[in-house]
mmCIF file of the N, C-alpha and C atoms, coordinates in Angstrom:
data_MODEL
# 
_entry.id   MODEL 
# 
loop_
_atom_site.group_PDB 
_atom_site.id 
_atom_site.type_symbol 
_atom_site.label_atom_id 
_atom_site.label_alt_id 
_atom_site.label_comp_id 
_atom_site.label_asym_id 
_atom_site.label_entity_id 
_atom_site.label_seq_id 
_atom_site.pdbx_PDB_ins_code 
_atom_site.Cartn_x 
_atom_site.Cartn_y 
_atom_site.Cartn_z 
_atom_site.occupancy 
_atom_site.B_iso_or_equiv 
_atom_site.pdbx_formal_charge 
_atom_site.auth_seq_id 
_atom_site.auth_comp_id 
_atom_site.auth_asym_id 
_atom_site.auth_atom_id 
_atom_site.pdbx_PDB_model_num 
ATOM 1   N N  . UNK A 1 1  ? -122.309 -24.606 39.797 1.00 0.00 ? 1  UNK A N  1 
ATOM 2   C CA . UNK A 1 1  ? -123.209 -25.716 40.031 1.00 0.00 ? 1  UNK A CA 1 
ATOM 3   C C  . UNK A 1 1  ? -124.520 -25.160 40.581 1.00 0.00 ? 1  UNK A C  1 
ATOM 4   N N  . UNK A 1 2  ? -125.593 -25.670 40.075 1.00 0.00 ? 2  UNK A N  1 
ATOM 5   C CA . UNK A 1 2  ? -126.906 -25.189 40.475 1.00 0.00 ? 2  UNK A CA 1 
ATOM 6   C C  . UNK A 1 2  ? -127.213 -25.586 41.917 1.00 0.00 ? 2  UNK A C  1 
ATOM 7   N N  . UNK A 1 3  ? -127.999 -24.758 42.569 1.00 0.00 ? 3  UNK A N  1 
ATOM 8   C CA . UNK A 1 3  ? -128.339 -24.978 43.979 1.00 0.00 ? 3  UNK A CA 1 
ATOM 9   C C  . UNK A 1 3  ? -129.050 -26.314 44.172 1.00 0.00 ? 3  UNK A C  1 
ATOM 10  N N  . UNK A 1 4  ? -129.927 -26.687 43.258 1.00 0.00 ? 4  UNK A N  1 
ATOM 11  C CA . UNK A 1 4  ? -130.651 -27.942 43.434 1.00 0.00 ? 4  UNK A CA 1 
ATOM 12  C C  . UNK A 1 4  ? -129.701 -29.137 43.409 1.00 0.00 ? 4  UNK A C  1 
ATOM 13  N N  . UNK A 1 5  ? -128.611 -29.045 42.665 1.00 0.00 ? 5  UNK A N  1 
ATOM 14  C CA . UNK A 1 5  ? -127.636 -30.140 42.636 1.00 0.00 ? 5  UNK A CA 1 
ATOM 15  C C  . UNK A 1 5  ? -126.873 -30.211 43.959 1.00 0.00 ? 5  UNK A C  1 
ATOM 16  N N  . UNK A 1 6  ? -126.502 -29.039 44.491 1.00 0.00 ? 6  UNK A N  1 
ATOM 17  C CA . UNK A 1 6  ? -125.835 -29.024 45.795 1.00 0.00 ? 6  UNK A CA 1 
ATOM 18  C C  . UNK A 1 6  ? -126.759 -29.561 46.884 1.00 0.00 ? 6  UNK A C  1 
ATOM 19  N N  . UNK A 1 7  ? -128.026 -29.168 46.813 1.00 0.00 ? 7  UNK A N  1 
ATOM 20  C CA . UNK A 1 7  ? -129.006 -29.666 47.778 1.00 0.00 ? 7  UNK A CA 1 
ATOM 21  C C  . UNK A 1 7  ? -129.151 -31.183 47.671 1.00 0.00 ? 7  UNK A C  1 
ATOM 22  N N  . UNK A 1 8  ? -129.175 -31.689 46.462 1.00 0.00 ? 8  UNK A N  1 
ATOM 23  C CA . UNK A 1 8  ? -129.308 -33.130 46.256 1.00 0.00 ? 8  UNK A CA 1 
ATOM 24  C C  . UNK A 1 8  ? -128.072 -33.868 46.787 1.00 0.00 ? 8  UNK A C  1 
ATOM 25  N N  . UNK A 1 9  ? -126.887 -33.303 46.561 1.00 0.00 ? 9  UNK A N  1 
ATOM 26  C CA . UNK A 1 9  ? -125.659 -33.908 47.072 1.00 0.00 ? 9  UNK A CA 1 
ATOM 27  C C  . UNK A 1 9  ? -125.694 -33.947 48.602 1.00 0.00 ? 9  UNK A C  1 
ATOM 28  N N  . UNK A 1 10 ? -126.132 -32.878 49.225 1.00 0.00 ? 10 UNK A N  1 
ATOM 29  C CA . UNK A 1 10 ? -126.257 -32.839 50.679 1.00 0.00 ? 10 UNK A CA 1 
ATOM 30  C C  . UNK A 1 10 ? -127.287 -33.855 51.163 1.00 0.00 ? 10 UNK A C  1 
ATOM 31  N N  . UNK A 1 11 ? -128.382 -33.959 50.433 1.00 0.00 ? 11 UNK A N  1 
ATOM 32  C CA . UNK A 1 11 ? -129.432 -34.911 50.791 1.00 0.00 ? 11 UNK A CA 1 
ATOM 33  C C  . UNK A 1 11 ? -128.915 -36.350 50.731 1.00 0.00 ? 11 UNK A C  1 
ATOM 34  N N  . UNK A 1 12 ? -128.196 -36.673 49.671 1.00 0.00 ? 12 UNK A N  1 
ATOM 35  C CA . UNK A 1 12 ? -127.648 -38.025 49.532 1.00 0.00 ? 12 UNK A CA 1 
ATOM 36  C C  . UNK A 1 12 ? -126.628 -38.326 50.628 1.00 0.00 ? 12 UNK A C  1 
ATOM 37  N N  . UNK A 1 13 ? -125.844 -37.334 50.996 1.00 0.00 ? 13 UNK A N  1 
ATOM 38  C CA . UNK A 1 13 ? -124.875 -37.522 52.070 1.00 0.00 ? 13 UNK A CA 1 
ATOM 39  C C  . UNK A 1 13 ? -125.588 -37.774 53.397 1.00 0.00 ? 13 UNK A C  1 
ATOM 40  N N  . UNK A 1 14 ? -126.648 -37.036 53.658 1.00 0.00 ? 14 UNK A N  1 
ATOM 41  C CA . UNK A 1 14 ? -127.421 -37.229 54.886 1.00 0.00 ? 14 UNK A CA 1 
ATOM 42  C C  . UNK A 1 14 ? -128.069 -38.610 54.906 1.00 0.00 ? 14 UNK A C  1 
ATOM 43  N N  . UNK A 1 15 ? -128.584 -39.038 53.776 1.00 0.00 ? 15 UNK A N  1 
ATOM 44  C CA . UNK A 1 15 ? -129.215 -40.361 53.683 1.00 0.00 ? 15 UNK A CA 1 
ATOM 45  C C  . UNK A 1 15 ? -128.179 -41.448 53.957 1.00 0.00 ? 15 UNK A C  1 
ATOM 46  N N  . UNK A 1 16 ? -126.962 -41.250 53.443 1.00 0.00 ? 16 UNK A N  1 
ATOM 47  C CA . UNK A 1 16 ? -125.925 -42.275 53.610 1.00 0.00 ? 16 UNK A CA 1 
ATOM 48  C C  . UNK A 1 16 ? -125.523 -42.455 55.067 1.00 0.00 ? 16 UNK A C  1 
ATOM 49  N N  . UNK A 1 17 ? -125.788 -41.452 55.877 1.00 0.00 ? 17 UNK A N  1 
ATOM 50  C CA . UNK A 1 17 ? -125.473 -41.562 57.302 1.00 0.00 ? 17 UNK A CA 1 
ATOM 51  C C  . UNK A 1 17 ? -126.512 -42.392 58.051 1.00 0.00 ? 17 UNK A C  1 
ATOM 52  N N  . UNK A 1 18 ? -127.702 -42.488 57.509 1.00 0.00 ? 18 UNK A N  1 
ATOM 53  C CA . UNK A 1 18 ? -128.757 -43.233 58.196 1.00 0.00 ? 18 UNK A CA 1 
ATOM 54  C C  . UNK A 1 18 ? -128.984 -44.626 57.613 1.00 0.00 ? 18 UNK A C  1 
ATOM 55  N N  . UNK A 1 19 ? -128.661 -44.805 56.328 1.00 0.00 ? 19 UNK A N  1 
ATOM 56  C CA . UNK A 1 19 ? -128.805 -46.117 55.702 1.00 0.00 ? 19 UNK A CA 1 
ATOM 57  C C  . UNK A 1 19 ? -127.848 -46.204 54.520 1.00 0.00 ? 19 UNK A C  1 
ATOM 58  N N  . UNK A 1 20 ? -127.698 -47.384 54.013 1.00 0.00 ? 20 UNK A N  1 
ATOM 59  C CA . UNK A 1 20 ? -126.835 -47.590 52.857 1.00 0.00 ? 20 UNK A CA 1 
ATOM 60  C C  . UNK A 1 20 ? -127.531 -47.086 51.589 1.00 0.00 ? 20 UNK A C  1 
ATOM 61  N N  . UNK A 1 21 ? -126.784 -46.407 50.744 1.00 0.00 ? 21 UNK A N  1 
ATOM 62  C CA . UNK A 1 21 ? -127.355 -45.902 49.492 1.00 0.00 ? 21 UNK A CA 1 
ATOM 63  C C  . UNK A 1 21 ? -127.520 -47.047 48.491 1.00 0.00 ? 21 UNK A C  1 
ATOM 64  N N  . UNK A 1 22 ? -128.528 -46.904 47.645 1.00 0.00 ? 22 UNK A N  1 
ATOM 65  C CA . UNK A 1 22 ? -128.701 -47.870 46.560 1.00 0.00 ? 22 UNK A CA 1 
ATOM 66  C C  . UNK A 1 22 ? -127.616 -47.616 45.516 1.00 0.00 ? 22 UNK A C  1 
ATOM 67  N N  . UNK A 1 23 ? -127.471 -48.521 44.588 1.00 0.00 ? 23 UNK A N  1 
ATOM 68  C CA . UNK A 1 23 ? -126.461 -48.375 43.542 1.00 0.00 ? 23 UNK A CA 1 
ATOM 69  C C  . UNK A 1 23 ? -126.719 -47.114 42.713 1.00 0.00 ? 23 UNK A C  1 
ATOM 70  N N  . UNK A 1 24 ? -127.985 -46.840 42.417 1.00 0.00 ? 24 UNK A N  1 
ATOM 71  C CA . UNK A 1 24 ? -128.325 -45.632 41.651 1.00 0.00 ? 24 UNK A CA 1 
ATOM 72  C C  . UNK A 1 24 ? -127.987 -44.372 42.434 1.00 0.00 ? 24 UNK A C  1 
ATOM 73  N N  . UNK A 1 25 ? -128.285 -44.389 43.740 1.00 0.00 ? 25 UNK A N  1 
ATOM 74  C CA . UNK A 1 25 ? -127.986 -43.224 44.574 1.00 0.00 ? 25 UNK A CA 1 
ATOM 75  C C  . UNK A 1 25 ? -126.479 -43.014 44.696 1.00 0.00 ? 25 UNK A C  1 
ATOM 76  N N  . UNK A 1 26 ? -125.732 -44.103 44.823 1.00 0.00 ? 26 UNK A N  1 
ATOM 77  C CA . UNK A 1 26 ? -124.275 -43.995 44.896 1.00 0.00 ? 26 UNK A CA 1 
ATOM 78  C C  . UNK A 1 26 ? -123.705 -43.413 43.598 1.00 0.00 ? 26 UNK A C  1 
ATOM 79  N N  . UNK A 1 27 ? -124.234 -43.864 42.476 1.00 0.00 ? 27 UNK A N  1 
ATOM 80  C CA . UNK A 1 27 ? -123.771 -43.364 41.177 1.00 0.00 ? 27 UNK A CA 1 
ATOM 81  C C  . UNK A 1 27 ? -124.102 -41.881 41.033 1.00 0.00 ? 27 UNK A C  1 
ATOM 82  N N  . UNK A 1 28 ? -125.298 -41.502 41.465 1.00 0.00 ? 28 UNK A N  1 
ATOM 83  C CA . UNK A 1 28 ? -125.699 -40.096 41.387 1.00 0.00 ? 28 UNK A CA 1 
ATOM 84  C C  . UNK A 1 28 ? -124.809 -39.241 42.284 1.00 0.00 ? 28 UNK A C  1 
ATOM 85  N N  . UNK A 1 29 ? -124.542 -39.719 43.507 1.00 0.00 ? 29 UNK A N  1 
ATOM 86  C CA . UNK A 1 29 ? -123.699 -38.958 44.426 1.00 0.00 ? 29 UNK A CA 1 
ATOM 87  C C  . UNK A 1 29 ? -122.284 -38.826 43.881 1.00 0.00 ? 29 UNK A C  1 
ATOM 88  N N  . UNK A 1 30 ? -121.759 -39.883 43.294 1.00 0.00 ? 30 UNK A N  1 
ATOM 89  C CA . UNK A 1 30 ? -120.416 -39.837 42.706 1.00 0.00 ? 30 UNK A CA 1 
ATOM 90  C C  . UNK A 1 30 ? -120.358 -38.824 41.564 1.00 0.00 ? 30 UNK A C  1 
ATOM 91  N N  . UNK A 1 31 ? -121.368 -38.821 40.715 1.00 0.00 ? 31 UNK A N  1 
ATOM 92  C CA . UNK A 1 31 ? -121.402 -37.875 39.594 1.00 0.00 ? 31 UNK A CA 1 
ATOM 93  C C  . UNK A 1 31 ? -121.481 -36.436 40.109 1.00 0.00 ? 31 UNK A C  1 
ATOM 94  N N  . UNK A 1 32 ? -122.319 -36.200 41.108 1.00 0.00 ? 32 UNK A N  1 
ATOM 95  C CA . UNK A 1 32 ? -122.445 -34.857 41.671 1.00 0.00 ? 32 UNK A CA 1 
ATOM 96  C C  . UNK A 1 32 ? -121.153 -34.410 42.354 1.00 0.00 ? 32 UNK A C  1 
ATOM 97  N N  . UNK A 1 33 ? -120.507 -35.333 43.077 1.00 0.00 ? 33 UNK A N  1 
ATOM 98  C CA . UNK A 1 33 ? -119.235 -35.008 43.729 1.00 0.00 ? 33 UNK A CA 1 
ATOM 99  C C  . UNK A 1 33 ? -118.167 -34.658 42.695 1.00 0.00 ? 33 UNK A C  1 
ATOM 100 N N  . UNK A 1 34 ? -118.099 -35.445 41.626 1.00 0.00 ? 34 UNK A N  1 
ATOM 101 C CA . UNK A 1 34 ? -117.095 -35.187 40.589 1.00 0.00 ? 34 UNK A CA 1 
ATOM 102 C C  . UNK A 1 34 ? -117.328 -33.838 39.920 1.00 0.00 ? 34 UNK A C  1 
ATOM 103 N N  . UNK A 1 35 ? -118.589 -33.511 39.650 1.00 0.00 ? 35 UNK A N  1 
ATOM 104 C CA . UNK A 1 35 ? -118.908 -32.213 39.050 1.00 0.00 ? 35 UNK A CA 1 
ATOM 105 C C  . UNK A 1 35 ? -118.499 -31.085 39.997 1.00 0.00 ? 35 UNK A C  1 
ATOM 106 N N  . UNK A 1 36 ? -118.817 -31.238 41.278 1.00 0.00 ? 36 UNK A N  1 
ATOM 107 C CA . UNK A 1 36 ? -118.475 -30.223 42.272 1.00 0.00 ? 36 UNK A CA 1 
ATOM 108 C C  . UNK A 1 36 ? -116.959 -30.060 42.368 1.00 0.00 ? 36 UNK A C  1 
ATOM 109 N N  . UNK A 1 37 ? -116.239 -31.178 42.441 1.00 0.00 ? 37 UNK A N  1 
ATOM 110 C CA . UNK A 1 37 ? -114.777 -31.113 42.523 1.00 0.00 ? 37 UNK A CA 1 
ATOM 111 C C  . UNK A 1 37 ? -114.168 -30.412 41.313 1.00 0.00 ? 37 UNK A C  1 
ATOM 112 N N  . UNK A 1 38 ? -114.644 -30.733 40.130 1.00 0.00 ? 38 UNK A N  1 
ATOM 113 C CA . UNK A 1 38 ? -114.070 -30.120 38.932 1.00 0.00 ? 38 UNK A CA 1 
ATOM 114 C C  . UNK A 1 38 ? -114.335 -28.615 38.898 1.00 0.00 ? 38 UNK A C  1 
ATOM 115 N N  . UNK A 1 39 ? -115.494 -28.199 39.372 1.00 0.00 ? 39 UNK A N  1 
ATOM 116 C CA . UNK A 1 39 ? -115.779 -26.766 39.429 1.00 0.00 ? 39 UNK A CA 1 
ATOM 117 C C  . UNK A 1 39 ? -114.902 -26.064 40.457 1.00 0.00 ? 39 UNK A C  1 
ATOM 118 N N  . UNK A 1 40 ? -114.713 -26.673 41.607 1.00 0.00 ? 40 UNK A N  1 
ATOM 119 C CA . UNK A 1 40 ? -113.884 -26.067 42.652 1.00 0.00 ? 40 UNK A CA 1 
ATOM 120 C C  . UNK A 1 40 ? -112.429 -25.980 42.207 1.00 0.00 ? 40 UNK A C  1 
ATOM 121 N N  . UNK A 1 41 ? -111.894 -27.065 41.656 1.00 0.00 ? 41 UNK A N  1 
ATOM 122 C CA . UNK A 1 41 ? -110.498 -27.042 41.228 1.00 0.00 ? 41 UNK A CA 1 
ATOM 123 C C  . UNK A 1 41 ? -110.291 -26.098 40.043 1.00 0.00 ? 41 UNK A C  1 
ATOM 124 N N  . UNK A 1 42 ? -111.258 -26.025 39.150 1.00 0.00 ? 42 UNK A N  1 
ATOM 125 C CA . UNK A 1 42 ? -111.156 -25.083 38.031 1.00 0.00 ? 42 UNK A CA 1 
ATOM 126 C C  . UNK A 1 42 ? -111.163 -23.647 38.509 1.00 0.00 ? 42 UNK A C  1 
ATOM 127 N N  . UNK A 1 43 ? -112.022 -23.348 39.488 1.00 0.00 ? 43 UNK A N  1 
ATOM 128 C CA . UNK A 1 43 ? -112.085 -22.008 40.047 1.00 0.00 ? 43 UNK A CA 1 
ATOM 129 C C  . UNK A 1 43 ? -110.779 -21.660 40.748 1.00 0.00 ? 43 UNK A C  1 
ATOM 130 N N  . UNK A 1 44 ? -110.242 -22.589 41.534 1.00 0.00 ? 44 UNK A N  1 
ATOM 131 C CA . UNK A 1 44 ? -108.984 -22.363 42.234 1.00 0.00 ? 44 UNK A CA 1 
ATOM 132 C C  . UNK A 1 44 ? -107.845 -22.150 41.244 1.00 0.00 ? 44 UNK A C  1 
ATOM 133 N N  . UNK A 1 45 ? -107.782 -22.982 40.215 1.00 0.00 ? 45 UNK A N  1 
ATOM 134 C CA . UNK A 1 45 ? -106.730 -22.846 39.208 1.00 0.00 ? 45 UNK A CA 1 
ATOM 135 C C  . UNK A 1 45 ? -106.812 -21.474 38.519 1.00 0.00 ? 45 UNK A C  1 
ATOM 136 N N  . UNK A 1 46 ? -108.012 -21.039 38.211 1.00 0.00 ? 46 UNK A N  1 
ATOM 137 C CA . UNK A 1 46 ? -108.202 -19.737 37.579 1.00 0.00 ? 46 UNK A CA 1 
ATOM 138 C C  . UNK A 1 46 ? -107.720 -18.609 38.487 1.00 0.00 ? 46 UNK A C  1 
ATOM 139 N N  . UNK A 1 47 ? -108.067 -18.690 39.768 1.00 0.00 ? 47 UNK A N  1 
ATOM 140 C CA . UNK A 1 47 ? -107.625 -17.668 40.719 1.00 0.00 ? 47 UNK A CA 1 
ATOM 141 C C  . UNK A 1 47 ? -106.108 -17.654 40.852 1.00 0.00 ? 47 UNK A C  1 
ATOM 142 N N  . UNK A 1 48 ? -105.510 -18.831 40.959 1.00 0.00 ? 48 UNK A N  1 
ATOM 143 C CA . UNK A 1 48 ? -104.054 -18.897 41.111 1.00 0.00 ? 48 UNK A CA 1 
ATOM 144 C C  . UNK A 1 48 ? -103.333 -18.369 39.881 1.00 0.00 ? 48 UNK A C  1 
ATOM 145 N N  . UNK A 1 49 ? -103.825 -18.717 38.705 1.00 0.00 ? 49 UNK A N  1 
ATOM 146 C CA . UNK A 1 49 ? -103.155 -18.284 37.484 1.00 0.00 ? 49 UNK A CA 1 
ATOM 147 C C  . UNK A 1 49 ? -103.276 -16.789 37.234 1.00 0.00 ? 49 UNK A C  1 
ATOM 148 N N  . UNK A 1 50 ? -104.247 -16.141 37.853 1.00 0.00 ? 50 UNK A N  1 
ATOM 149 C CA . UNK A 1 50 ? -104.383 -14.699 37.674 1.00 0.00 ? 50 UNK A CA 1 
ATOM 150 C C  . UNK A 1 50 ? -103.571 -13.912 38.706 1.00 0.00 ? 50 UNK A C  1 
ATOM 151 N N  . UNK A 1 51 ? -102.942 -14.603 39.651 1.00 0.00 ? 51 UNK A N  1 
ATOM 152 C CA . UNK A 1 51 ? -102.148 -13.937 40.686 1.00 0.00 ? 51 UNK A CA 1 
ATOM 153 C C  . UNK A 1 51 ? -100.772 -13.562 40.170 1.00 0.00 ? 51 UNK A C  1 
ATOM 154 N N  . UNK A 1 52 ? -100.201 -12.562 40.819 1.00 0.00 ? 52 UNK A N  1 
ATOM 155 C CA . UNK A 1 52 ? -98.850  -12.120 40.512 1.00 0.00 ? 52 UNK A CA 1 
ATOM 156 C C  . UNK A 1 52 ? -98.040  -12.161 41.792 1.00 0.00 ? 52 UNK A C  1 
ATOM 157 N N  . UNK A 1 53 ? -96.830  -12.696 41.712 1.00 0.00 ? 53 UNK A N  1 
ATOM 158 C CA . UNK A 1 53 ? -95.927  -12.751 42.862 1.00 0.00 ? 53 UNK A CA 1 
ATOM 159 C C  . UNK A 1 53 ? -94.946  -11.601 42.738 1.00 0.00 ? 53 UNK A C  1 
ATOM 160 N N  . UNK A 1 54 ? -94.821  -10.830 43.814 1.00 0.00 ? 54 UNK A N  1 
ATOM 161 C CA . UNK A 1 54 ? -93.871  -9.725  43.837 1.00 0.00 ? 54 UNK A CA 1 
ATOM 162 C C  . UNK A 1 54 ? -92.643  -10.188 44.605 1.00 0.00 ? 54 UNK A C  1 
ATOM 163 N N  . UNK A 1 55 ? -91.517  -10.227 43.918 1.00 0.00 ? 55 UNK A N  1 
ATOM 164 C CA . UNK A 1 55 ? -90.256  -10.656 44.516 1.00 0.00 ? 55 UNK A CA 1 
ATOM 165 C C  . UNK A 1 55 ? -89.698  -9.545  45.405 1.00 0.00 ? 55 UNK A C  1 
ATOM 166 N N  . UNK A 1 56 ? -88.788  -9.883  46.322 1.00 0.00 ? 56 UNK A N  1 
ATOM 167 C CA . UNK A 1 56 ? -88.198  -8.855  47.198 1.00 0.00 ? 56 UNK A CA 1 
ATOM 168 C C  . UNK A 1 56 ? -87.518  -7.718  46.442 1.00 0.00 ? 56 UNK A C  1 
ATOM 169 N N  . UNK A 1 57 ? -86.997  -7.998  45.238 1.00 0.00 ? 57 UNK A N  1 
ATOM 170 C CA . UNK A 1 57 ? -86.350  -6.944  44.453 1.00 0.00 ? 57 UNK A CA 1 
ATOM 171 C C  . UNK A 1 57 ? -87.352  -6.078  43.689 1.00 0.00 ? 57 UNK A C  1 
ATOM 172 N N  . UNK A 1 58 ? -88.641  -6.378  43.825 1.00 0.00 ? 58 UNK A N  1 
ATOM 173 C CA . UNK A 1 58 ? -89.683  -5.582  43.181 1.00 0.00 ? 58 UNK A CA 1 
ATOM 174 C C  . UNK A 1 58 ? -90.172  -6.146  41.858 1.00 0.00 ? 58 UNK A C  1 
ATOM 175 N N  . UNK A 1 59 ? -89.489  -7.158  41.335 1.00 0.00 ? 59 UNK A N  1 
ATOM 176 C CA . UNK A 1 59 ? -89.927  -7.746  40.068 1.00 0.00 ? 59 UNK A CA 1 
ATOM 177 C C  . UNK A 1 59 ? -91.210  -8.534  40.293 1.00 0.00 ? 59 UNK A C  1 
ATOM 178 N N  . UNK A 1 60 ? -92.007  -8.627  39.242 1.00 0.00 ? 60 UNK A N  1 
ATOM 179 C CA . UNK A 1 60 ? -93.291  -9.317  39.329 1.00 0.00 ? 60 UNK A CA 1 
ATOM 180 C C  . UNK A 1 60 ? -93.291  -10.518 38.394 1.00 0.00 ? 60 UNK A C  1 
ATOM 181 N N  . UNK A 1 61 ? -93.839  -11.600 38.885 1.00 0.00 ? 61 UNK A N  1 
ATOM 182 C CA . UNK A 1 61 ? -93.929  -12.828 38.094 1.00 0.00 ? 61 UNK A CA 1 
ATOM 183 C C  . UNK A 1 61 ? -95.376  -13.298 38.122 1.00 0.00 ? 61 UNK A C  1 
ATOM 184 N N  . UNK A 1 62 ? -95.974  -13.473 36.947 1.00 0.00 ? 62 UNK A N  1 
ATOM 185 C CA . UNK A 1 62 ? -97.326  -14.024 36.887 1.00 0.00 ? 62 UNK A CA 1 
ATOM 186 C C  . UNK A 1 62 ? -97.238  -15.518 37.158 1.00 0.00 ? 62 UNK A C  1 
ATOM 187 N N  . UNK A 1 63 ? -98.126  -16.011 37.993 1.00 0.00 ? 63 UNK A N  1 
ATOM 188 C CA . UNK A 1 63 ? -98.129  -17.428 38.336 1.00 0.00 ? 63 UNK A CA 1 
ATOM 189 C C  . UNK A 1 63 ? -98.350  -18.271 37.080 1.00 0.00 ? 63 UNK A C  1 
ATOM 190 N N  . UNK A 1 64 ? -99.136  -17.780 36.151 1.00 0.00 ? 64 UNK A N  1 
ATOM 191 C CA . UNK A 1 64 ? -99.396  -18.541 34.920 1.00 0.00 ? 64 UNK A CA 1 
ATOM 192 C C  . UNK A 1 64 ? -98.137  -18.704 34.072 1.00 0.00 ? 64 UNK A C  1 
ATOM 193 N N  . UNK A 1 65 ? -97.134  -17.846 34.281 1.00 0.00 ? 65 UNK A N  1 
ATOM 194 C CA . UNK A 1 65 ? -95.891  -17.949 33.523 1.00 0.00 ? 65 UNK A CA 1 
ATOM 195 C C  . UNK A 1 65 ? -94.871  -18.866 34.189 1.00 0.00 ? 65 UNK A C  1 
ATOM 196 N N  . UNK A 1 66 ? -95.136  -19.268 35.420 1.00 0.00 ? 66 UNK A N  1 
ATOM 197 C CA . UNK A 1 66 ? -94.192  -20.114 36.153 1.00 0.00 ? 66 UNK A CA 1 
ATOM 198 C C  . UNK A 1 66 ? -94.286  -21.554 35.661 1.00 0.00 ? 66 UNK A C  1 
ATOM 199 N N  . UNK A 1 67 ? -93.187  -22.278 35.819 1.00 0.00 ? 67 UNK A N  1 
ATOM 200 C CA . UNK A 1 67 ? -93.181  -23.696 35.470 1.00 0.00 ? 67 UNK A CA 1 
ATOM 201 C C  . UNK A 1 67 ? -93.921  -24.475 36.536 1.00 0.00 ? 67 UNK A C  1 
ATOM 202 N N  . UNK A 1 68 ? -94.596  -25.498 36.121 1.00 0.00 ? 68 UNK A N  1 
ATOM 203 C CA . UNK A 1 68 ? -95.226  -26.406 37.066 1.00 0.00 ? 68 UNK A CA 1 
ATOM 204 C C  . UNK A 1 68 ? -94.205  -27.428 37.510 1.00 0.00 ? 68 UNK A C  1 
ATOM 205 N N  . UNK A 1 69 ? -94.379  -27.958 38.668 1.00 0.00 ? 69 UNK A N  1 
ATOM 206 C CA . UNK A 1 69 ? -93.468  -28.957 39.218 1.00 0.00 ? 69 UNK A CA 1 
ATOM 207 C C  . UNK A 1 69 ? -93.380  -30.140 38.256 1.00 0.00 ? 69 UNK A C  1 
ATOM 208 N N  . UNK A 1 70 ? -92.146  -30.501 37.878 1.00 0.00 ? 70 UNK A N  1 
ATOM 209 C CA . UNK A 1 70 ? -91.928  -31.619 36.996 1.00 0.00 ? 70 UNK A CA 1 
ATOM 210 C C  . UNK A 1 70 ? -91.907  -31.281 35.516 1.00 0.00 ? 70 UNK A C  1 
ATOM 211 N N  . UNK A 1 71 ? -92.220  -30.028 35.170 1.00 0.00 ? 71 UNK A N  1 
ATOM 212 C CA . UNK A 1 71 ? -92.209  -29.630 33.751 1.00 0.00 ? 71 UNK A CA 1 
ATOM 213 C C  . UNK A 1 71 ? -90.779  -29.415 33.279 1.00 0.00 ? 71 UNK A C  1 
ATOM 214 N N  . UNK A 1 72 ? -90.535  -29.745 32.059 1.00 0.00 ? 72 UNK A N  1 
ATOM 215 C CA . UNK A 1 72 ? -89.239  -29.475 31.440 1.00 0.00 ? 72 UNK A CA 1 
ATOM 216 C C  . UNK A 1 72 ? -89.300  -28.095 30.781 1.00 0.00 ? 72 UNK A C  1 
ATOM 217 N N  . UNK A 1 73 ? -88.151  -27.401 30.784 1.00 0.00 ? 73 UNK A N  1 
ATOM 218 C CA . UNK A 1 73 ? -88.019  -26.052 30.174 1.00 0.00 ? 73 UNK A CA 1 
ATOM 219 C C  . UNK A 1 73 ? -88.948  -25.089 30.819 1.00 0.00 ? 73 UNK A C  1 
# 
């Protein structure tokens, strides 16, 4: 996410503490928050999937090969 977008998100948050945001400002803040969240969760998912777990017996399991909670097979 570009720095100017992060700055704008911070600015809108600061404004919301002093007065109520307009509908346009609320929509802009929501869009910026959603973009930020998707980038953070995507980055975290990428980091987790590239990790390897070493079991006590020395075997290694890539996190990307593990089943997700609730998955069948």
